[in-house]
N, C-alpha and C positions, 0 to 999 in steps of 0.2 A: 412569760417565757424567760429563759436565761436563769431560772431559779436553781439550776444545777450548781450555780456559783453560790457557795455558802454565804459570802458577804452580801451579795444582792438579796438573797433570801432573808437574811437577818434584817436588812434595811426595810424590807416589806413588812416583816412580822413586827418590827419595832414601830412602824408607822400605824399598823392596825392597833397595836396596844395604845398608842397615843390617842388614836381616834376613840377607842373604847373609854379611855379615862376622861376624855373631853366631853363626849356625848353619852352621859351615864344612863340614858334611858334604853340604850341598845342592850339586848340580852344574848347576843351571839354573833357569829361570823358565818357567812355563806360564801363559798368559793365557786365561781362559774368560769371555769377554764375551758374554752372551746377551741381546740380539744387537745388533751395530752396525746401525743403521737402525730398531730397535724390534722389536715383536712378541714381547717376552720376558715374564717373569713379571709385570712391572709395565707395563701397556699405556700408561701415561702417559709413559714414558721412551723416548728414542730419536728420532733425527732423520736420515732417510736422506739429507738434503741435505748434512750435515756429518760424519756418523759415520764414513764410509769414510776420509776424510782424517785424522780424529782417530785412528782405529785405526792408520793408517800412521805418524803422528807418535809415537804411544805406542810402537810397535815400534821405530822409529828410536831413540828416546831410551833405551829399555831396552837395545838392542843396544850403543849407545855406552857406556852405563854398564858393561855386562858386558865389553866390550872393554878398558876401562880397568882393570877388576878383574883380568882375565886378565894384563895387563902387570905388574900389581903382585904377583900370587900365583903366576904361572907355570902356572896351571890353565886348563882349558877349561870354558866355561859355555855350555850350550845355551839357546836361546830358542825356545819352541814355543807353539802356541796350539790350543785346541779350538774348532772352528767349527761352525755350523749347516750341515746338509747340504742343506737345501731351496734350490732355485734362487732363490727369493724372498729368501733370506738372503744367498746368495753374491753376487748382483748388486749389493749395496750396498757392496762392498769390491773394490778392484783388487788382488787377491792376486798377480797377475803382478808388480806393482810392490813390494808389501809383502814378498814372499818373499825378497828380498835380505837382509833382516834376520833371517830365521827359518831354523832348522835343519829343523824338521818342522811339518806342519800336520795335526793330528788331526781328521779329519772325523767328526763325531758322526752316524754312519749308523744311527740308532735314534731312538726317540721320535717317529716319523713320525705314528703314530695312537695314541690312548689314550682314557681315560675323561674327558679334557677336552672331548670331544665325544661325545654319546650318539646322535647322528643319523648321523654319518659314521664308520663303523668301517673298519679296514684293518690291514694288516700293519705292525707297529711298527718292523721292521728289515729290510725286504725288500731283496734285491739288485736285482731288476728289477720292473717294473710287472706286476701280475696281468692276466690276459686280460680280466677283468671290469671293470677300471678302467685301461685302457692310457694314459690321459692324465694320470695322477697326476704331480705334480712330486716327490713324496716317495719316492724310492728311492735306494739306494746308487749305482747306475750313473748316474742323473741328476745327482746331486751331483758325482761324480767327473768326469763328462764336462763339466759346466759349468766346473769349475776348470781342466781341461785346455784347454778352448776359450779361456779367458782367457790361457793361456800359462804356467800353473804347471808347474814341473818335476815330473814324476811321481815322481821319487825323493825328493820331500819330502812326499808325500801318504800318510797312514796311515788305513786303513779301520777303523771301529769295529765290534766285536761286543758285543751286549748280554748281560750275565750275569743278566738278569732279564726278566720279561715285563710287559706292560701288558694290562689287561683290563676287561671289563664284566660286569654281571649283568642278568638279565631280558631277554636277547636274544631277539627274536621278529621275525616278519614278513620273514624272509629269502626270497630267490628261489632256487628249485631246491634244491640241496644246499649252497649257499654261505652259511654262517652269517654271514660278514662283510658280507653285503649287507643285513643286518637293522638294527634299531635296538635300543637298550638303555634300561633304566630307571635305571641307576646304575653305580657303579664296583664291580668285583669285590672281594671281601674280600682285602686285601693282606697281605704279610708284616709290613711295618712301617708302611705307609701305604695308604690305600684306593687300589685300582687298580694297584698295583705289587707284583709277586710275585717273590721271589728264585728263582734257577734251582733251588736245592736243594729249595725248596718246590714248584716245578713238578714235579720228579721224584717227590716224595712224593705229590702229588695224583694223578699219573698211575698210581702204583702201587696206588691204592685200587680201581681197576677201574671207577670211577664216571665217568671221562672218556673221550671219544673223541679220538684224536690224528689230525690231518690234515697233509698236506704239499702246498703249492702248488708244483708243479714249474716252472711258468712264472716265478713270483716268487722261487723258491728261499727259501721261508719256511714255517715250521710254525705251527700253532695247535692249541689243544685246546678241546673243548666238553663241557659237562656238561648233558645233556638234562634232568635233573630240575629244574634251577634256571635254565637259560639262561645259565650262566656261560661266558665265552669269554676265553681268554688267548692273546695273540700274543707270540712270543719268538724268539730264536735258539737252535738246538740244534746237535748235532754235525754233522749233515748240512749245515745252512745255513752254518755257520762254515767248513766245508771248501769250500763253494761260493764263499764270500767270499775264502778263501785262494787258490783257483784264479784268481779274478778279479784279485786283487792281482798274481799272477805274470803273467797275460796282459797286464796293463796296465803292467807294469814299475814298480809302485808300491813304496813303502818298506816296507810290511808291514801287520800287524794290531795293534790294541790292544783292550783290553776295559774296559768299565765295568760293574761293578767287581768285583774279586776279593774 
């Protein structure tokens, strides 16, 4: 933040250049700004009226620095960025303009839902909207289609697969057999932090026989539920990642990436 100030932006770009010159095995720069326009971890930061242009200027300046470094070293350096997949995040940046400076855009098609809300549960990495919440903004397809509608080259878009789950405990008051329509009392016990479970931990928990596994065929998204505690975890698995891969091919996108191995 505060990169609308050209002097501060130059200080950052110069420091990145120094880093690249010092650690010569790196072959590019990735920017993970969460998020231009605000609504990130610190709710007091972000300004949708200026952040889109600031993001463009930052990418322009980084690309110019990398181009100069390429001329000097004879190497190629990529400039990429991880971006929010919600349409409310995408609309704050003109990616059709910014893409001229970027090699790839890593669309973070995960973290859509989690224990940061105990009253609105949902699939954390769904490909499509579920039948029971068709108007959600938070799906892989919605994010990709919003970027394509801006005019972004599909060959620069990379879809994210989550190597972890997000979840809740004390889930109750759901409708029918859809546990995700309920509410929760807290975050599920996580692997390293509350509410976040590594995929290997998900596999281990499923193997205990204490959990029921479900797959939402409309959303192309799995989740697991533990009846004895009301624990619920939503994640990507083999089937949903294959669905994302097929989607990437059908849309002529650049590929898949994962967070994190």
